[in-house]
N, C-alpha and C positions, 0 to 999 in steps of 0.2 A: 504494500500500500504506500503510495507517495505521501510525502508530508504536505504538499501544497497542490491544489488544483487551480489552475489559472483559467478563468472562464471569460471568453470573448464573444459576446453577441454581436451580430452585424446584420445589416440590411442594405443590400447594394453597396458593399464595401470594397469593390474591386480596386478603387483608387488607393486604398490604404492597406489592404491585406498583406501585400508583400513586405512593406516596411514593418508592419506589426509582427509578422512571423519572424522576420530576421532579428528583430529586437528580442523576442521572447525565447527563441532557440539559442541565443548567444548570451544569456544571463549567466552569472557566475554562481551556479547552483546545480545540483545533480538530481535531488529527490523531488521532482515535480512533474506534472502532466499539463498539457495544454488542451483545452476543450473549446472548439469553435461551434457556435450555435447559429445556423443560418435561419434568420427570421424572415422567410418569404422574399428572398432576393430575386431580382429579375435580370441581373446583369452577368450571370454565369460566374460570379465571384468565387463560388465554392470550388471551381476548378483550380484556382490558385492554391487554396488551402490543402487540397487533396494531394498536391505534388510533394508536400513536406511529410517526411516520416516522423514517427513518434508524436503525432497529434491526433486527436479524436475529433470526429465531425458528426454533428447531429442536425436534424431539421425540426423546426417547430411544425406542428400539425394544425395550428389554428392561427389565422391572421388576426392580430390584435394591434391596438395602439400602444405605444411605449415599448419598453424592453423588459417589462416585468415577467411576461410569459417565458421569454427566452432565458432570462436569468434563472427562473425557477427550474426550467429543464436542465440547465447547466448544473445546478445544485443537485438535482436528482441523479444525474449521470456521474457526478464527481466521486472519485475514490479517495481523494486526499483527506487528510486530517483537518486541513485548513482550506478555506475558500478565498480566492483572490479574484476580483473583477477588474478587467482592463477593457476600456473602450477601444474600438478598432483603430481610431485615428489618434490614439495617444501612445505613450511608451512608459516603461519603467527603467529605473537605473539598474545596471547589470549587477550591482552588489546589494540591491535592496533586500532580497531574501536572506542572503548571507548575513547582512547586518541585523536582521530581525530574528535570527535563528535562536538566540539566547532566550527570547520570549516564547518562541515555539516550543523549545525544550522544557519550558516551565508550564506549558499547557494553559497560557493566558487565553481567555476566550475571545477577546477583541483586542487587536494590536493596531494602534493608529499611527500613521506616518503622515508626512506632509507633502505638499504639492507645489510644483513650479508651474506657473501659467506662462506659456510661450506664445507671444503675439508680436506686436510691433516692438515691444520691449519685454524682457523677462521679469516676472514678478513672483516673489516667494509668498505663498499663502501661510501666514503665521497663525498661531493659536496656542492654547495652554499646553504645557508639557508636565506630565506627572508620572510617578512610578505606580506600582501595582495597587489598585483600589477596586472596590466593587463597582459594578456598572452603573448603579443608581447615582453614586457619588460622582462617577466619571461624567455622566450626563449633566449633572448640576454644575460641574466645573466648565464644561464645554458649551452649554446651551446659549450663553450670551456673549461668549468670547471667540467662538470659532464659527465663522460663516459657512464653512464647508463641513460642518458636523454631519450632515445627512448624505454625504457622497459615499457610496459603497466602495468606490475605487480607492479610498484612502484607509482601508482596513484590511487586515487579515482576520478572517472570522472563522472560528472553529465550527466545523460542520455540525458537531454535536449540539451547538446552540440552536441551530435551525430545527434540528430533530426534537430537542427537548421542549422548545416553546411552540412548535408547529407554526411558526411565523413564516409567511411567504410575501413576495412582492405582489401587490395588487395588479390585476390584468386590466387592460383597456383604460388605463389612466396615465396621464403625465404626472410627473413628480412622484412616481412610485417609490423613489428613494426616501423622500420626505415622509411618506407614509409608513416606512418600515424601519429605517435605521434608528430613529429615536427609541422605538419600542424594543428593538434588539438590545440597545445600550442599557436601558433600565432593567432588562431581564438578565444581563450578563453577570456571571458570578465574579469575573475579574476582567479588568481592562488596564492597559497602559497607553499613554499618549507620548510618543517619542518626538525627538527633534530631528529625525532623519527625513531628509527631502529625497523621496524615492520615486515619485510619480510626476510625469510631465504631461500636462494638459495643453493640447495645441488648439489655440483659439483661431479656428479656421474661418474663412469667408462663409462657409456653409453654416457654421455655428451662429454667426451674426444674422444670416439670412433666415434661419429658423425663427429667430425672434421677431422678424419683420412680418410674419404671417399673423394677421390680427385675429382671424377665427381660431387659430391655434392658441393664441394668447388668452382668449376668452375660455376656451376649453380647459386650459391650465388653471385658471382661477376657479372654475367650477369644480375641477378635480380636487383642488386644495380644500374647498369647502366639504366635499365628499369625504376626504380623508380626515378632516377635523371632526366631522360628525361620527365617523367610525371610532375615533379615539375617545370622543366624549361618551359614547355608549359603553366602552370597555373599561374606562379608567378607574371606576369605583371597584372593579373586581381584580385590579392589578396588584393589590397589596403593596402599595408604595407609600412612602412617607408623604405627609400632606404637602410639604414644600416641593417635593418632586412632582406631584400632581399639578400644582400651580405652575411650576416651571414648564412642564409639558404643554399645558394649555396656552401659556403665554408665548412659548416658542412658536406654536402653530399659528396663533393669532397674529403675531408680529410678521410672520412670513406671508400671511394672506394680505395684510395691510400693505406690505411692500409690493406685492404682485398687482395690486389695483392702481398703483400710482401712474403706470404708463397707459392706462386705458383712456378712452375719450370721455368727455364730460358727462354724457348721458349714462354711460356704463359705470363711471365712478359713483354717481348718485345712486344708481341701482344697487351696487355692491356695498356701499357705505350703509345704506338702509338695511341690507341683509345682515351686516355685522351687528348693527344696533338691535335688530329684531331677535337675533340669537343671543343677545346679551354678552357678546364676546368682549366688550369693553371692560367687563368686570374682571377679565383675566389679566388686564394690564396694570401692573403695579408701578406707580410713579416714583422713580428713584433719582431722577435728574430732570433738567429742563427739556432735554431732547425727548424723553419719554412722555413728559407732560404735553409737549407740542404734538406728538404722535396721537395721543389719546384725544386731544382737542380737535385735531384734524378730522376725526371721524365724528366726534360728538357734536361739534358746532359747525356743521357744513353749511 
């Protein structure tokens, strides 16, 4: 059984697959497997992946929105002790797994590392660093200080955690990461957050163009509300400290408020009303002037 399963979902990834494969097969580690999940590609990109030995290849059988279904299939097929997610147009440092091995050997359930954003200029995504603690405390440290808390590509996650909690990515929604990773965190028995920069996110023109699709932007806002409602229904049964419950609800609410800022005036009014109707402003605790302004932005529109 390999220590790590690297899961790469893709849809029409022909442009990126070769670079992705070359990156992953040349990392400085031995005990790992690469699993590619073709999520209904129409560009014959799978032919590139099939040329490489020592990789596994699977097809999703249901065409869905987002990558949740493909990632779930990857988890199901993985034989590794740990799961790693890599997007097809990104890369990892060749020494990342080697540098994280001491945490793998300690059976830490979630191992967080950091990201470099590669665009017109390179930016390092900072966030809290801490040694071994439980997942609930880890979430509370990360939730207001790490804007990439919910990216699955920045964690090594023990497969046993998925199995023990029966948690999966939601299908047919955008922001499936936002819906899952915070829940995994508060359920993890152990977590570390390292200062190791091991993941490179390439901010491509395609990434920017996806944000320009207004109908998709609306769908993303609606999906965040759906995920918030899911959490609200479950949170009382999650056996969490009261402060953690408040932080979870505040984290989700902040993210929703941020997502409506780029909408047109009519839609802003619509979703601000929805926030007030759901009494989500009660989740926002005012600790500084910035948070007061955010709450006032919705309350006094």
